[in-house]
C-alpha positions in Angstrom: -192.0 48.7 -162.0 -189.6 47.9 -164.8 -191.5 50.5 -166.7 -190.7 53.4 -164.2 -187.4 52.0 -163.5 -186.9 52.8 -167.1 -188.1 55.5 -167.8 -186.8 57.8 -165.0 -183.1 56.0 -165.8 -182.9 54.6 -162.2 -181.0 51.4 -163.0 -177.6 52.0 -163.4 -174.7 49.1 -162.1 -177.4 46.8 -160.5 -176.4 46.7 -156.9 -179.3 48.0 -155.1 -181.7 47.8 -157.9 -183.5 44.2 -156.7 -183.9 45.5 -153.1 -185.4 49.1 -154.7 -187.8 47.3 -156.3 -188.0 44.9 -153.8 -188.9 47.4 -151.7 -191.0 49.9 -153.5 -193.4 46.2 -154.9 -193.6 45.5 -150.9 -195.0 49.1 -150.4 -197.6 49.7 -152.7 -198.7 46.3 -151.4 -199.2 47.6 -148.3 -200.1 51.3 -149.1 -201.7 51.6 -152.4 -201.4 55.3 -152.2 -198.2 56.5 -150.4 -196.8 59.9 -150.0 -193.4 60.8 -150.1 -192.0 60.4 -146.8 -193.8 56.6 -147.7 -191.6 56.1 -150.1 -188.5 57.7 -148.8 -189.0 55.4 -145.4 -189.3 52.5 -147.5 -186.3 53.1 -149.2 -183.8 54.1 -146.1 -182.1 51.1 -145.8 -181.4 50.4 -149.2 -177.8 52.0 -150.4 -177.3 53.7 -154.0 -173.6 53.2 -154.8 -174.1 55.2 -158.4 -175.4 57.8 -156.5 -179.1 58.0 -158.4 -181.1 58.2 -155.4 -182.8 61.2 -156.9 -183.8 59.3 -160.3 -184.8 56.3 -158.1 -187.3 58.4 -156.3 -188.7 59.7 -158.9 -189.2 56.0 -160.2 -190.8 55.3 -157.3 -193.3 58.1 -157.6 -193.6 57.2 -161.2 -194.3 53.4 -160.2 -197.4 54.9 -157.7 -199.0 57.1 -160.4 -199.0 53.9 -162.9 -200.3 52.3 -159.9 -203.3 54.1 -159.3 -203.7 54.9 -162.9 -203.9 51.0 -163.1 -206.4 51.1 -160.0 -208.4 53.8 -161.5 -209.0 52.2 -165.3 -209.1 48.2 -163.8 -207.2 45.8 -165.2 -205.4 45.4 -168.8 -207.3 43.3 -171.4 -206.0 39.8 -171.9 -204.3 39.2 -175.3 -205.8 36.2 -176.6 -204.3 35.9 -180.1 -202.9 32.8 -180.6 -199.5 32.2 -181.3 -198.4 29.8 -183.7 -195.9 26.9 -182.7 
């Protein structure tokens, strides 16, 4: 989710960011492959004061694509490299 928001430059002032991200994470938990109308419905009660609605929608669509790719490729390998204190 964070990567999608960064890559789409969807984070501006931070007023709405937490709510938007939580709404999208919740949507993906309920519906692992949401469409555009599902995304818009999940975000319809959230207000963005900066006007980055288009970037936020793009980030949500990108997050859906990333989640789909993760499901198709399986979990990422765990790095078992020890870190020295």
